[in-house]
C-alpha positions in Angstrom: 0.5 0.2 0.7 1.5 3.5 -0.3 0.6 6.8 0.6 1.4 10.1 -0.4 1.2 13.2 2.1 -1.8 16.2 1.7 -1.0 19.2 4.5 0.6 19.3 7.5 -1.5 20.3 9.5 -1.1 20.7 13.4 -2.1 18.0 15.1 -0.5 16.1 18.6 3.1 17.4 18.4 4.5 16.6 14.4 0.7 17.0 12.9 0.7 15.6 10.1 -2.3 14.6 8.3 -2.2 12.0 5.6 -6.3 11.8 3.0 -7.2 8.5 2.3 -8.2 6.9 -0.9 -8.9 4.8 -3.1 -6.6 1.4 -2.5 -4.0 -0.1 -5.0 -3.6 -2.8 -7.7 -1.6 -4.9 -7.0 1.8 -3.9 -7.7 1.1 -0.5 -6.7 3.1 2.2 -5.1 2.0 5.9 -5.7 -1.9 6.1 -4.1 -2.2 7.5 -0.7 -3.8 5.2 3.1 -4.8 7.4 5.9 -1.8 6.9 8.7 -4.4 5.9 10.8 -5.4 3.1 9.6 -1.3 1.6 10.6 -1.6 -0.3 13.0 0.7 -0.3 16.6 3.5 -1.8 15.9 4.7 -1.6 19.6 2.7 0.0 22.0 3.2 3.5 23.4 5.7 4.8 25.2 7.5 2.5 22.6 9.2 4.3 19.8 9.6 2.4 15.9 12.8 3.5 14.6 13.6 4.9 11.5 16.8 3.2 9.5 18.4 6.2 7.2 18.9 4.2 3.5 21.1 4.6 1.3 19.6 3.0 -1.6 23.1 3.1 -4.0 24.2 5.7 -7.5 20.3 3.3 -9.5 21.5 -0.1 -10.3 19.5 -2.1 -7.8 22.1 -4.6 -6.4 24.5 -1.6 -5.7 22.3 -1.6 -2.2 24.2 -2.8 0.6 23.3 -6.8 2.2 22.6 -4.2 5.6 20.1 -2.0 3.4 18.2 -4.6 2.1 17.5 -6.6 5.4 16.2 -3.2 6.7 13.3 -3.1 3.5 12.3 -6.3 3.6 11.9 -5.3 7.7 10.1 -2.3 7.6 6.9 -0.9 8.1 6.9 1.8 6.3 9.0 3.4 3.9 9.6 6.9 2.7 11.5 6.6 -0.5 12.5 8.8 -2.9 12.9 9.4 -6.9 15.8 8.3 -7.9 16.0 4.8 -6.4 14.9 1.9 -8.4 11.4 1.3 -7.8 12.3 -2.7 -8.2 13.9 -1.5 -4.3 10.4 -1.1 -3.2 8.8 -4.4 -3.7 11.6 -6.1 -1.3 9.7 -4.7 1.2 6.7 -6.5 2.9 3.7 -6.0 1.3 1.3 -5.0 4.4 4.0 -2.2 4.2 3.6 1.5 3.1 5.3 3.3 0.7 5.3 6.3 0.5 6.0 9.1 -2.0 8.8 11.6 -1.0 11.0 12.9 -4.7 12.5 16.1 -4.7 13.4 17.5 -8.4 14.5 20.7 -9.4 12.6 23.1 -8.7 9.6 20.8 -7.6 9.1 19.3 -4.5 6.3 16.5 -3.5 7.1 17.7 0.3 8.5 20.1 1.8 11.5 18.8 3.5 10.3 20.0 6.8 7.3 18.4 6.0 9.1 14.4 5.3 10.8 15.3 8.7 8.0 15.2 10.7 5.9 12.3 8.8 9.4 10.2 10.3 8.5 11.9 13.8 5.1 10.9 13.3 5.5 6.6 12.5 8.6 5.6 14.5 6.7 7.9 17.3 3.1 5.4 15.9 6.0 2.7 16.9 6.6 2.2 13.4 9.9 0.6 11.7 10.7 3.5 9.1 12.5 3.5 6.9 14.1 6.6 4.0 15.3 5.8 1.2 17.4 7.3 -0.1 19.5 7.4 -4.4 23.5 7.4 -3.0 24.8 8.3 0.3 21.4 9.3 2.4 24.9 11.7 3.9 26.1 13.1 0.1 23.5 15.5 -0.8 21.0 13.5 0.3 20.1 15.5 3.4 20.3 13.2 5.7 21.8 14.9 8.2 18.9 16.7 8.6 16.9 13.7 8.8 18.6 13.0 11.5 19.1 16.3 13.2 15.6 16.6 13.2 15.4 12.4 14.9 17.6 13.1 17.0 16.0 16.7 18.8 13.2 14.5 18.6 14.3 11.8 20.6 13.8 9.0 17.8 16.0 6.3 17.6 17.9 5.6 14.1 20.3 4.1 12.5 22.9 4.7 9.0 22.7 2.8 6.7 25.5 3.7 4.4 25.3 4.1 0.6 27.6 3.9 -2.1 27.7 6.9 -3.7 27.1 8.5 -6.7 30.2 10.0 -6.7 32.3 7.6 -6.9 29.8 4.6 -8.3 28.5 6.9 -11.4 32.4 7.8 -12.8 32.9 3.6 -12.5 30.8 3.4 -14.9 31.6 5.3 -17.3 35.5 3.8 -16.7 36.3 6.6 -14.9 37.9 6.4 -11.2 38.3 9.4 -9.1 42.1 8.8 -7.3 44.8 7.0 -9.9 47.9 6.8 -8.4 49.6 8.6 -11.3 47.8 12.2 -11.6 44.4 11.9 -9.0 45.5 12.2 -4.7 42.8 13.8 -4.2 39.3 13.9 -4.8 37.0 17.4 -4.2 32.9 16.5 -4.1 30.4 19.8 -4.6 27.1 20.7 -5.6 26.2 22.4 -9.0 22.6 23.7 -7.3 23.4 27.1 -6.9 21.3 28.1 -3.9 20.7 31.7 -4.4 18.3 31.0 -6.3 16.4 30.3 -2.7 17.9 31.6 -0.1 19.5 35.1 -1.7 22.8 34.4 -0.2 26.6 34.5 -1.7 27.0 31.4 -4.2 27.6 28.3 -1.8 30.2 26.9 -4.1 33.8 29.4 -5.1 34.3 27.9 -8.6 38.0 29.9 -8.2 38.9 28.4 -6.3 38.6 25.2 -6.6 40.2 25.6 -10.8 43.4 26.1 -7.9 43.2 22.3 -6.5 44.6 20.0 -8.1 43.0 16.5 -8.2 39.9 15.4 -9.4 36.9 17.7 -9.3 32.7 15.3 -9.4 30.5 17.8 -9.2 26.7 16.8 -8.6 22.9 18.6 -9.2 25.3 20.7 -12.3 24.2 19.8 -15.0 21.5 22.5 -15.5 24.6 25.1 -14.7 27.7 23.4 -15.8 27.8 26.4 -18.3 29.0 29.2 -16.1 30.8 26.7 -14.2 32.8 25.9 -16.7 33.5 29.5 -16.8 33.8 30.3 -13.8 36.6 27.1 -13.4 38.2 28.7 -16.5 37.8 32.1 -14.2 39.6 30.9 -11.9 43.0 29.2 -14.0 41.8 26.0 -13.9 43.5 24.9 -18.3 40.8 25.2 -20.4 42.0 22.0 -21.7 41.6 19.5 -18.5 39.6 16.4 -19.3 35.6 16.8 -18.5 32.7 14.2 -18.7 29.3 13.7 -17.6 27.6 10.7 -17.0 24.0 10.4 -17.5 21.4 8.3 -15.7 25.2 6.4 -14.2 24.5 3.0 -13.8 21.7 1.8 -15.8 21.6 0.5 -18.2 20.1 4.2 -20.3 23.4 5.0 -19.7 25.2 7.3 -21.4 28.6 9.4 -20.9 30.0 12.8 -23.1 33.8 13.2 -23.1 35.4 16.6 -24.0 37.5 19.4 -21.8 36.3 22.1 -19.7 36.3 24.4 -22.8 33.4 22.7 -25.1 31.8 19.7 -22.4 29.6 22.4 -21.8 28.0 22.0 -25.7 28.6 18.5 -26.2 26.6 17.8 -22.8 23.3 20.3 -24.8 23.9 18.5 -28.4 23.7 15.1 -26.6 20.5 16.3 -24.8 22.2 15.2 -21.5 19.5 15.9 -18.7 19.9 15.0 -14.5 20.7 12.9 -13.1 24.1 12.8 -14.2 28.1 13.4 -12.8 30.1 15.4 -14.1 33.9 15.0 -13.6 36.8 16.8 -13.9 40.4 15.8 -14.2 42.6 13.8 -15.7 40.5 11.3 -14.5 39.1 11.3 -16.7 41.0 10.6 -20.1 40.8 7.1 -19.0 37.5 6.4 -20.2 38.8 5.3 -23.3 41.0 3.6 -22.3 39.3 1.8 -19.0 34.6 2.2 -20.6 33.3 -0.9 -20.2 29.8 -0.9 -18.8 27.6 -0.3 -21.6 27.4 0.7 -25.7 26.1 4.7 -25.5 29.6 7.0 -26.0 30.1 9.7 -26.7 33.8 11.0 -26.7 35.0 13.9 -28.7 36.3 12.1 -32.1 33.1 12.5 -34.3 34.1 16.7 -35.6 31.0 16.8 -37.3 28.5 16.4 -34.6 31.2 16.9 -32.0 31.5 13.9 -30.3 30.8 10.7 -31.2 28.3 7.2 -30.4 29.7 4.4 -30.0 
């Protein structure tokens, strides 16, 4: 069965109200059910527990054994947009499945609502799995949710996941470190929060341009052009190898390679969209020799279009 948050209202301590909807069809995970229909897993004042689980980068086989065990004992699964839907079938058939996904400029729930939902279920004695793409503590807001749970006195456990920042480049034949050319790796968000907060830039790209090693950029497809300009302004060589990997670890994975001076143009020409991981640094050039997964490989070998499919 499945539920989705309808409205956050003041009710008792955290105040989440859910609206009932039609029963689920077999295998369906999108409808709403009332939270009041949940059978209590434990008597109060005993709380349940929340597991903040990393689902891995996309391929469902990359979830950890501990993550899988957590799913299989869940009363409730609160899941994100980028997790593989097949993983939901690993939860017990009677478990509630709650979609809490986020996309650029479109959030099905506010973060505060998600926090309140986790607290509400746990206070009803449920075993709650918060299933997140990649690792919950790497740009997954897992830290925010853990703080909310701790402040509410809710027991929780963090189950790390295989981070997209490492696994997606690996599936493109790009090791983020290599003894000959990269002894450090920097993972950074390409999402500019100024549009939401009015604050100063969250990332000093000009300063990052001066660092040696590998730069891995998450959530940066929409701002890749500006990122490249600022890296060049900071002194990064325009010939620095670069790659963009869309839908990494999945059968539809697509890789675009180039250099910092032209990677944004190549990504646009190849219609690259999120989710995608950007890699900048000498290791990106290893893709030519180490590419091992899939066939949608786009590089700089076709000069007529700026990229090559092989």
